[in-house]
C-alpha beads as a LAMMPS data file, in Angstrom:
LAMMPS data file: protein, C-alpha beads

101 atoms
100 bonds

1 atom types
1 bond types

-500.0 500.0 xlo xhi
-500.0 500.0 ylo yhi
-500.0 500.0 zlo zhi

Masses

1 110.0

Atoms # bond

1 1 1 -64.600 464.237 421.815
2 1 1 -67.493 466.649 422.252
3 1 1 -70.557 466.401 420.016
4 1 1 -72.812 469.435 419.697
5 1 1 -76.425 468.377 419.198
6 1 1 -79.732 470.201 418.939
7 1 1 -82.562 470.084 421.481
8 1 1 -83.957 466.889 419.960
9 1 1 -81.117 464.959 421.598
10 1 1 -81.573 466.264 425.149
11 1 1 -80.925 463.528 427.652
12 1 1 -78.317 461.866 425.464
13 1 1 -75.566 463.747 427.308
14 1 1 -76.282 461.802 430.498
15 1 1 -76.169 458.512 428.586
16 1 1 -72.837 459.339 426.927
17 1 1 -71.001 460.724 429.935
18 1 1 -71.375 464.336 428.814
19 1 1 -69.851 463.870 425.354
20 1 1 -73.077 464.984 423.674
21 1 1 -73.789 468.641 424.470
22 1 1 -77.300 470.004 423.897
23 1 1 -78.839 473.421 424.511
24 1 1 -79.797 474.057 428.131
25 1 1 -83.059 472.541 429.288
26 1 1 -85.697 474.946 430.633
27 1 1 -86.122 474.454 434.349
28 1 1 -89.047 476.893 434.707
29 1 1 -91.977 476.295 432.384
30 1 1 -94.318 478.942 433.820
31 1 1 -93.446 482.367 435.204
32 1 1 -89.638 482.084 435.175
33 1 1 -87.660 484.760 437.027
34 1 1 -86.228 487.477 434.788
35 1 1 -82.628 486.547 435.629
36 1 1 -83.321 482.977 434.520
37 1 1 -84.706 484.059 431.143
38 1 1 -81.603 486.160 430.461
39 1 1 -79.233 483.381 431.533
40 1 1 -81.096 480.760 429.493
41 1 1 -81.078 482.944 426.392
42 1 1 -77.303 483.588 426.701
43 1 1 -76.588 479.854 427.079
44 1 1 -78.857 478.938 424.167
45 1 1 -77.250 481.565 421.920
46 1 1 -73.727 480.450 422.848
47 1 1 -74.608 476.834 421.995
48 1 1 -76.239 477.734 418.657
49 1 1 -73.287 479.973 417.752
50 1 1 -70.964 476.988 418.063
51 1 1 -73.306 474.743 416.018
52 1 1 -73.996 477.138 413.133
53 1 1 -70.914 476.130 411.126
54 1 1 -71.960 472.501 411.229
55 1 1 -75.530 473.347 410.208
56 1 1 -74.289 475.433 407.270
57 1 1 -71.988 472.597 406.207
58 1 1 -74.848 470.108 406.261
59 1 1 -76.987 472.567 404.306
60 1 1 -74.312 472.936 401.613
61 1 1 -73.976 469.184 401.307
62 1 1 -77.744 468.753 400.938
63 1 1 -77.677 471.049 397.907
64 1 1 -75.920 468.307 395.975
65 1 1 -78.434 466.060 394.251
66 1 1 -76.486 462.890 395.022
67 1 1 -76.966 463.568 398.735
68 1 1 -80.407 465.174 398.694
69 1 1 -82.101 462.010 397.425
70 1 1 -79.669 459.243 398.095
71 1 1 -81.247 455.894 397.269
72 1 1 -78.061 453.883 397.048
73 1 1 -76.374 451.640 399.563
74 1 1 -75.434 453.167 402.914
75 1 1 -71.961 451.664 402.659
76 1 1 -71.210 454.112 399.812
77 1 1 -72.581 457.188 401.585
78 1 1 -69.325 458.134 403.345
79 1 1 -67.428 458.013 400.030
80 1 1 -70.054 460.229 398.390
81 1 1 -69.969 462.727 401.268
82 1 1 -66.171 462.918 401.154
83 1 1 -66.240 463.451 397.390
84 1 1 -68.871 466.182 397.568
85 1 1 -67.112 467.872 400.505
86 1 1 -63.867 467.867 398.511
87 1 1 -65.585 469.376 395.469
88 1 1 -67.298 471.992 397.614
89 1 1 -64.021 472.870 399.332
90 1 1 -62.285 473.196 395.957
91 1 1 -65.133 475.355 394.650
92 1 1 -65.013 477.674 397.662
93 1 1 -61.210 477.970 397.474
94 1 1 -61.426 478.874 393.790
95 1 1 -64.132 481.466 394.470
96 1 1 -62.089 482.974 397.307
97 1 1 -59.002 483.309 395.120
98 1 1 -61.033 484.894 392.294
99 1 1 -60.587 482.100 389.749
100 1 1 -63.249 479.682 388.588
101 1 1 -62.319 476.140 387.585

Bonds

1 1 1 2
2 1 2 3
3 1 3 4
4 1 4 5
5 1 5 6
6 1 6 7
7 1 7 8
8 1 8 9
9 1 9 10
10 1 10 11
11 1 11 12
12 1 12 13
13 1 13 14
14 1 14 15
15 1 15 16
16 1 16 17
17 1 17 18
18 1 18 19
19 1 19 20
20 1 20 21
21 1 21 22
22 1 22 23
23 1 23 24
24 1 24 25
25 1 25 26
26 1 26 27
27 1 27 28
28 1 28 29
29 1 29 30
30 1 30 31
31 1 31 32
32 1 32 33
33 1 33 34
34 1 34 35
35 1 35 36
36 1 36 37
37 1 37 38
38 1 38 39
39 1 39 40
40 1 40 41
41 1 41 42
42 1 42 43
43 1 43 44
44 1 44 45
45 1 45 46
46 1 46 47
47 1 47 48
48 1 48 49
49 1 49 50
50 1 50 51
51 1 51 52
52 1 52 53
53 1 53 54
54 1 54 55
55 1 55 56
56 1 56 57
57 1 57 58
58 1 58 59
59 1 59 60
60 1 60 61
61 1 61 62
62 1 62 63
63 1 63 64
64 1 64 65
65 1 65 66
66 1 66 67
67 1 67 68
68 1 68 69
69 1 69 70
70 1 70 71
71 1 71 72
72 1 72 73
73 1 73 74
74 1 74 75
75 1 75 76
76 1 76 77
77 1 77 78
78 1 78 79
79 1 79 80
80 1 80 81
81 1 81 82
82 1 82 83
83 1 83 84
84 1 84 85
85 1 85 86
86 1 86 87
87 1 87 88
88 1 88 89
89 1 89 90
90 1 90 91
91 1 91 92
92 1 92 93
93 1 93 94
94 1 94 95
95 1 95 96
96 1 96 97
97 1 97 98
98 1 98 99
99 1 99 100
100 1 100 101
């Protein structure tokens, strides 16, 4: 399984045998060659393009009050997330088909 993570998790890929994939690390801090800047930007954009769906999904889930300020037990969190994801999926399917339920 491959896990796409943001730059805050750099270094975790080495600890997990490459299962955690983060954006490329900058090798040149000062005065990088022009070819390196272009390559780095392409790699960073490709990584963020793959992650954007996940980020949007997390953003949609956070719009639900039960998840935005969850003060309950962590054991119940997965059930709440599954319920909200199901409701959101149903809502989006109804919107796509033109009917509201």
